[in-house]
C-alpha positions as CSV (number, residue, x, y, z in Angstrom):
1,M,26.6,51.4,32.1
2,N,24.8,54.5,29.7
3,K,21.2,54.7,30.5
4,S,20.3,52.7,27.6
5,F,21.5,49.5,29.0
6,I,20.1,50.7,32.3
7,R,16.6,50.9,30.7
8,W,16.8,47.6,29.2
9,A,18.2,45.6,31.8
10,S,15.3,47.3,33.7
11,C,12.6,46.5,30.9
12,F,14.0,43.0,31.2
13,S,12.3,41.9,34.4
14,F,8.8,40.8,34.7
15,L,5.9,41.0,37.0
16,V,4.0,37.9,38.7
17,A,0.7,39.2,40.2
18,A,-1.9,36.5,41.9
19,V,-4.8,36.7,39.8
20,A,-7.7,34.5,42.1
21,S,-6.3,30.7,42.1
22,A,-4.0,31.9,39.2
23,Q,-1.0,33.3,38.0
24,T,-0.7,35.9,35.6
25,V,3.0,36.2,34.2
26,H,3.8,39.6,32.6
27,I,7.2,39.3,30.0
28,S,8.7,42.6,29.1
29,H,9.7,40.6,25.4
30,C,6.2,40.2,24.2
31,M,3.0,41.9,23.6
32,A,-0.1,41.4,24.7
33,G,1.1,37.8,26.1
34,C,3.2,35.5,25.0
35,P,2.1,32.6,22.3
36,I,0.2,29.8,23.4
37,A,-0.5,26.6,22.0
38,A,-4.3,25.6,21.3
39,D,-3.0,22.0,21.6
40,S,-2.5,20.4,26.0
41,I,0.3,17.9,23.7
42,E,2.3,20.8,22.5
43,I,2.0,22.3,25.9
44,E,2.9,19.3,27.6
45,S,6.5,19.1,25.7
46,S,7.9,22.5,25.7
47,E,9.5,24.6,28.2
48,I,9.6,28.4,28.6
49,I,13.0,29.5,28.6
50,V,13.2,33.7,29.7
51,R,16.7,35.6,28.9
52,Q,17.3,39.0,28.8
53,L,16.9,39.7,25.0
54,Y,14.2,37.3,24.5
55,V,11.9,34.5,25.4
56,A,11.1,31.2,24.1
57,S,9.6,28.1,24.0
58,I,11.8,25.2,23.7
59,N,10.3,21.8,22.4
60,E,11.2,18.7,24.7
61,R,11.4,16.2,21.5
62,S,13.3,18.7,19.1
63,G,15.6,20.8,21.4
64,L,14.7,23.6,19.1
65,A,12.1,26.4,19.7
66,D,8.7,26.3,18.4
67,W,8.6,30.1,19.0
68,Q,11.0,33.4,20.0
69,A,9.7,36.7,21.5
70,Y,11.6,39.8,21.4
71,R,11.7,43.5,22.0
72,V,13.7,45.9,19.8
73,I,14.8,49.1,21.1
74,A,16.7,52.2,19.6
75,G,19.7,51.6,21.6
76,S,19.3,47.8,21.3
77,V,20.6,48.2,17.3
78,G,24.5,48.0,16.1
79,V,27.1,46.7,14.5
80,A,27.3,43.1,14.6
81,S,29.8,42.0,12.1
82,L,32.3,41.6,14.1
83,L,30.6,40.2,17.2
84,P,31.8,36.3,17.3
85,R,29.4,33.4,16.2
86,V,30.5,30.7,19.1
87,W,27.9,28.1,19.9
88,F,27.3,27.5,23.6
89,E,24.4,25.1,26.0
90,D,22.0,26.8,27.2
91,P,21.7,26.1,30.8
92,L,18.2,26.9,31.4
93,V,17.2,24.2,29.0
94,S,16.4,20.9,31.5
95,R,17.8,17.8,30.7
96,A,14.9,16.5,29.7
97,A,14.8,17.9,26.6
98,K,16.9,16.9,23.4
99,Q,20.2,18.4,23.4
100,L,21.8,19.5,20.8
101,E,25.5,17.6,20.4
102,L,28.4,18.1,18.2
103,I,28.9,15.0,15.8
104,D,33.0,15.6,16.2
105,S,34.7,15.5,19.4
106,A,35.8,19.1,19.9
107,P,34.4,20.8,23.0
108,Q,30.9,22.4,22.4
109,S,32.7,26.0,24.0
110,E,35.3,26.0,21.1
111,Q,33.2,25.3,18.1
112,V,33.2,28.6,15.6
113,V,30.0,28.2,13.6
114,S,30.9,29.1,10.0
115,V,29.2,29.3,7.0
116,D,32.4,28.2,4.6
117,S,32.6,25.2,6.8
118,E,30.3,22.3,5.6
119,E,32.6,19.9,7.2
120,R,31.0,21.1,10.5
121,S,27.7,19.9,11.2
122,Y,25.2,19.6,14.4
123,Q,22.8,16.7,15.3
124,L,19.7,17.1,16.4
125,G,17.6,13.8,18.0
126,G,20.0,11.8,15.1
127,I,19.3,14.4,12.1
128,N,22.0,16.9,11.2
129,L,21.7,20.0,11.4
130,L,24.8,21.3,9.0
131,S,26.7,24.4,9.7
132,E,25.4,26.3,6.5
133,D,21.5,26.0,8.4
134,Q,22.2,27.4,11.5
135,G,20.4,30.6,11.6
136,R,19.6,33.2,14.8
137,L,15.9,33.6,15.3
138,V,16.8,36.5,17.2
139,P,18.9,38.4,15.2
140,M,22.6,39.7,16.5
141,S,22.4,43.0,15.0
142,S,18.8,43.6,16.7
143,F,20.8,43.7,20.1
144,A,24.4,44.8,19.4
145,G,24.3,47.7,21.4
146,T,23.5,45.9,24.3
147,P,26.1,44.4,26.9
148,Y,23.7,41.0,26.5
149,W,23.9,39.9,22.8
150,S,26.2,37.0,23.7
151,E,23.1,35.4,24.7
152,L,21.9,35.1,21.3
153,N,24.8,32.3,20.5
154,L,22.6,29.6,23.4
155,L,21.9,27.1,21.0
156,S,18.4,27.5,22.7
157,N,18.2,30.5,19.4
158,M,19.0,28.0,17.3
159,A,17.0,27.5,14.0
160,A,17.2,25.4,11.0
161,L,17.4,27.9,9.0
162,P,18.3,27.5,5.4
163,F,21.3,29.2,3.9
164,E,19.7,31.3,1.2
165,L,16.6,32.4,3.0
166,R,19.1,33.1,6.1
167,V,21.6,35.6,4.4
168,G,18.3,36.9,1.8
169,S,15.2,38.3,2.3
170,W,14.9,37.2,6.2
171,S,18.4,38.7,7.1
172,R,16.5,41.9,5.4
173,L,13.6,42.0,7.2
174,D,15.3,42.0,10.4
175,Q,17.0,45.3,8.6
176,A,13.8,46.6,8.3
177,I,12.5,46.0,11.7
178,N,16.5,47.4,13.2
179,A,15.3,50.5,10.9
180,L,11.6,50.7,12.3
181,A,13.1,50.3,16.1
182,N,15.4,53.6,15.5
183,K,12.0,55.3,14.0
184,V,9.4,54.5,16.6
185,G,12.0,53.5,19.3
186,E,10.2,50.0,20.3
187,V,8.8,47.2,18.1
188,Y,7.7,43.9,19.5
189,V,8.7,40.4,17.1
190,I,7.4,36.7,17.0
191,S,9.3,34.3,15.0
192,G,9.5,30.6,14.7
193,P,9.1,27.3,12.5
194,I,5.8,26.2,10.3
195,Y,6.1,22.0,9.9
196,R,4.7,21.2,6.5
197,Y,3.3,23.9,5.7
198,R,1.4,23.7,2.6
199,G,0.9,27.0,1.2
200,E,-2.4,27.4,2.6
201,G,-1.6,27.9,6.5
202,L,-3.5,25.3,7.5
203,R,-1.2,22.7,9.7
204,G,-2.7,19.0,8.4
205,E,-4.8,16.4,10.3
206,A,-4.6,16.4,14.1
207,G,-1.2,14.6,15.5
208,D,0.7,15.5,12.0
209,R,3.1,17.2,14.3
210,E,4.0,14.3,16.1
211,D,6.0,12.8,13.4
212,E,7.6,16.3,12.4
213,I,9.5,16.9,15.1
214,G,13.2,17.0,14.5
215,V,12.1,17.4,10.6
216,N,13.6,20.6,9.1
217,P,10.7,23.1,9.1
218,S,9.3,23.5,5.7
219,A,8.6,27.4,6.5
220,Y,9.3,30.1,8.8
221,F,7.1,33.1,10.2
222,K,7.6,36.2,11.6
223,V,5.0,38.7,13.3
224,I,6.5,42.6,13.6
225,S,4.2,44.6,15.8
226,T,3.4,47.8,18.0
227,P,0.3,48.6,19.9
228,D,-1.5,50.1,17.3
229,S,-0.4,47.8,13.9
230,L,0.8,44.3,13.0
231,S,2.6,43.0,10.2
232,A,3.2,39.0,9.3
233,F,5.1,37.2,7.2
234,I,5.8,33.3,6.2
235,F,8.7,32.7,4.1
236,N,8.9,28.5,2.7
237,S,11.8,26.8,3.1
238,N,13.1,27.1,-0.3
239,V,13.1,31.0,-0.5
240,R,15.9,32.1,-2.8
241,Q,18.2,34.3,-1.9
242,Q,17.7,37.4,-3.8
243,V,13.8,37.5,-3.4
244,N,12.0,40.1,-1.6
245,F,10.3,39.8,1.5
246,C,7.8,42.3,1.1
247,D,6.9,39.6,-1.5
248,Q,6.3,37.3,1.9
249,L,3.5,39.3,3.4
250,S,0.4,37.0,5.1
251,T,-1.6,37.5,7.7
252,L,-1.7,36.7,10.9
253,E,-4.8,34.5,10.7
254,L,-2.8,32.0,8.5
255,I,0.3,32.1,11.3
256,E,-1.5,30.8,13.9
257,N,-3.2,28.3,11.5
258,A,-0.7,27.1,10.4
259,T,1.5,27.0,14.1
260,G,-1.3,26.3,16.2
261,L,-0.8,29.2,18.3
262,T,-3.0,32.3,20.4
263,L,0.5,34.8,19.3
264,F,-1.3,37.5,21.5
265,P,-3.8,36.4,23.9
266,Q,-4.2,38.9,26.1
267,R,-5.0,41.3,23.1
268,A,-8.1,43.4,23.7
269,N,-9.0,44.8,20.4
270,V,-8.3,44.4,17.0
271,I,-5.2,45.6,15.0
272,A,-6.2,46.8,12.2
273,D,-3.4,48.7,10.5
274,T,-0.1,47.3,9.1
275,L,3.3,48.2,9.4
276,H,3.9,47.4,5.2
277,A,5.1,50.9,4.5
278,Q,7.4,51.9,8.0
279,L,8.8,48.1,6.7
280,T,9.7,50.0,3.1
281,C,6.7,47.6,2.0
282,T,4.9,49.5,-0.8
283,F,2.7,48.1,-3.6
C-alpha cells in the first residue's frame, strides 16, 4: 500500500471531543463542519452515513441523500473507465429508511447498471428510477486512485441525475474538480438535490417539501471549496448535455435558501474569493 493510500485512510478518521454537555464531531470530508438543516423535521427524518470516501445525509422518507460531502486529493484521482458499475445496498443505512429495490427478481448484488439498458429500473417508494437516470453524487473518477472506490457503488451514493445532465456539464465539472485537486492538493465538495427549484433559489412555503420527497429533484447543486475560496453551481434537471457548466454558476446564499441547509456551519470568516478561474470559468 503506497503512502497516498495510507494518508487517505488516516485522514478519514474523525475526532469526537466533549464540549460542555454536548459533543462536536469533526469529519474530515467536510470543511468548516458538515451541512446542517434549519428545519427540525428534516433533521429528525434523516441519518448521517460516514464512509471512507464520503459522508451522506440519507432521507428516511426517500432513501436518497439530501446532501453528500467529500474531499478530493491529488492522490485519490484516477482512471475510472474500467471500474465496474454495480449497485449494492448500504448496510449502514437503517431499515427505517426506505430502501431502493429492484423491480425484477434478480439478486441486487448481481445487477450491473447500464445506461443503454432501458428495461432496467429501480423503485423508490413506489416511484421508478430508470437506469439511465441513476447517477453518483460522488464520482468514480475522483477516487479511482484509492482502494475504496467500490463504496461509490453503494445505494447511499445514488441520485436521480437525468442522463443528459449526468454525462454532460455535471461530469465536466467533476473533471475540472479533479484537475483542481491535482493542482492545489485538496478540494472539498458538497452536492445534493434541490426540490421544486424555481430559478430564484427559493424552496417555497414551509411544509412543501413533505410532499416532494420521492419526486425527482428539479435541480442539483454542487459547492466546491478550499479554505480561502469557493464556487457554487446550480444545475436545473433539464439542462442539455452540451451546456457549459460555467453557465450554471450560482451563489452559496441561493443554494442555502433553496435547500434549507447551512453548508459550512463552523465557518468563522466570509470567503470572498472564488475558484471560478481555477475551474476554467473565465468570462
